[in-house]
N, C-alpha and C positions, 0 to 999 in steps of 0.2 A: 231438342236434345242441346242445340248450343246456346239456347237460352240459360241451361244449368250450368253447362262447362264453362262458359265464360261470365258467369255471373259474378257479381261484387264479392260476395262471401267466399266464392272458390278461389278467385285469383287473389283475395288475401290470404286465404289458407297457403296458397302456393308459394307466395312472397314469404311467410313466416316459415314455412318448411324449408325453404332453400337455405333460409339464413340458418335455421337450426342445423341443417346438413353441413352446411359450410363451416359452422362452429366445431362440430365434431371432427371434421375432416383436418382443420387447422389447430386441434387441440395441442398438438405437441409444440407448437410454435409460440405457446403464450404460458405464462406461470399458471399454477393451480389456483390461485386466487382470483386471477384474470377469468380463468374459464369458469369457476364457480359463480361470479359475478355476471357473466353473461348467461349462464344456465338459470339463474334465479330469476332473470327479466324474462327470458324467451320461453320457458316451459310453461307459465301460467299463460302468455299469451297463445302459444300454440295450442294450448286446452282449449282455450275461449274461441280461437279460429276453428278449431276442428268440431266443437259442440254446435256451431252456427253452421255446418255444411247441411245441404240438403239430402233427404233420402232421394237414392238413385238406383235403378234398376239395371242389371246388367243386360246388354243387347247380343253380344258375342257368345257362340258356342265355344270357341277355342280358348284355352288359357293364356293368360298375358305372358310375354317373355319377361324372364328375370335377369336382373342386370348387377345386382349384389352378389359377388362370388363368395364361398367359404373363406378363401384367402382374404378377400378385400375386409369382410367381418372381423376375422381373427387379428388382422393385422392394427385396425383401428381399435378394436377392443384393447390389444395389449398396450397401445399408446395412451389410452384412457386409463387402464389401470397402473400404468407407470405413473401417471399424473396424481393419482390419490393413493396411492400405496396402502398402507394399512388402514388407511380412513376408507377405503372402497367398501367396505361391507358394513351393512346396517340390518337391525332388526326388523323383519317383515311382520307387520301386523294385520294385515289385511288377506293374507292367504286364507281362501275358501275352506283349506283342509284343516286350519289350526284355530279358526276364530272361536271355537267353543270349547278348547282343551288348553292345556298347559303348555304344550310344547311350543318352542321357539324355532323359528326359519330365519335364518341368515341370507339377506340379497344383497347383490352387487350393483354398487353404482354404475360401475362400467358395462355391465352386463344388460341393465335397463336401458341405460342411453343408448347402447348399440341395437338393442330390439326396436326402440322407436325409430332410430335412424334408419335401419333397413327398410322398415314399411315405407317410411318417408321418401326414402332415395328411390326405392322402386316407383312410387307414385309420380314423383316429378319427374323422373327421367320418362316414364310412359308418356306423361301429360306433355312433355316438351317435344314429342315426336310430332305432334299436330294433326294426327289422323284423328277424327272425333269420335270415332266408336271405341278407340283405344282409350281416348281421354275420358269417355263416358265409364268404360268398364274399370279403369284404375282409380277413378274417383270412387266407385261403387265398392271396390276391394278395399280401398282406404278406409272409408266410411266403416265398413263392416269390421276391420280390424281394429280400428278406433273403439267401437263399442264392446267388441267381445275381448280385447287384448291389450293393446297399447296404452290406451287411455287410463286405465288402471294402474298401468307399470308408470306413467307419467306423474300421476299423483302422488304414488309410493314414493318414487326417487326424489320428487321435490322436497319430501319430507326431510331426506337426508342431505340433499345440497342447502336446504335453509339453515339446519344444524350446522353445517360447516361453515357457512357464511355468518351467521350471528355469533357462533363461537369459535373465532378462527384459529387455526392449529398450524404448528410450523412444519411444513411439509418436508423441510429439510433437516429437521432437528434428528431423524434416525437414520440419516444418510451418512455412510462411512465414505472416508476419503478413498478408498479402494474400490468402491461399488461403482459397476458399470452404470452410467446414466446418459440419457441421450442429450446431443449438444453440448457434452463437457469433456472434449477432446478425445473422444473414443475413436477407433480405427475410422476410417473414412466410409467403410461400406456400413458400418454400424449406425453412423450420423445419418447416412443416405437412407437406410431403412426406416429409422425414426422419422424422418423429415425434417430434422433439426440441424442440417450442415451449416456449421460457421462459418462466416464469410472471412 
């Protein structure tokens, strides 16, 4: 078992997954263009490292502990949404329900990023506990979710990120002077909430 959980491919995936989670957790501390530049580089690397993970079988009967609360998810998702504003939505072309029809579906950059984050944060938190059975099962769950869920979300949101990077937009263009924005001299409690308290 420890030949798998401590293997080169797994350790490298843990490193990239940790970097991705740190990027999302600190997204309010950087400008949208900076965040998009980071995401443009880390998302393909994350996909590559996830695709190289070995197949793993679960060994425990009990379910893994969950660490990302609904509040954690919603708070970070709102910070991501605040970053991208009206540019957060994009047309989804790989939804299995619409591939052969004329219907269009709109997806959200912030929600896609957060769904990826949630799975990765659960994995790296369980992996960091150091219990080898927990590490093994968290890896198995992460690989399963990559194949069934967030791998597709990753390649979908990468299209939207790529478009915003190569066709730069002015994220401040539509901000009115009266709009409440994080880190812009708001009430102290609001800047604390956004994690952008000015020094």
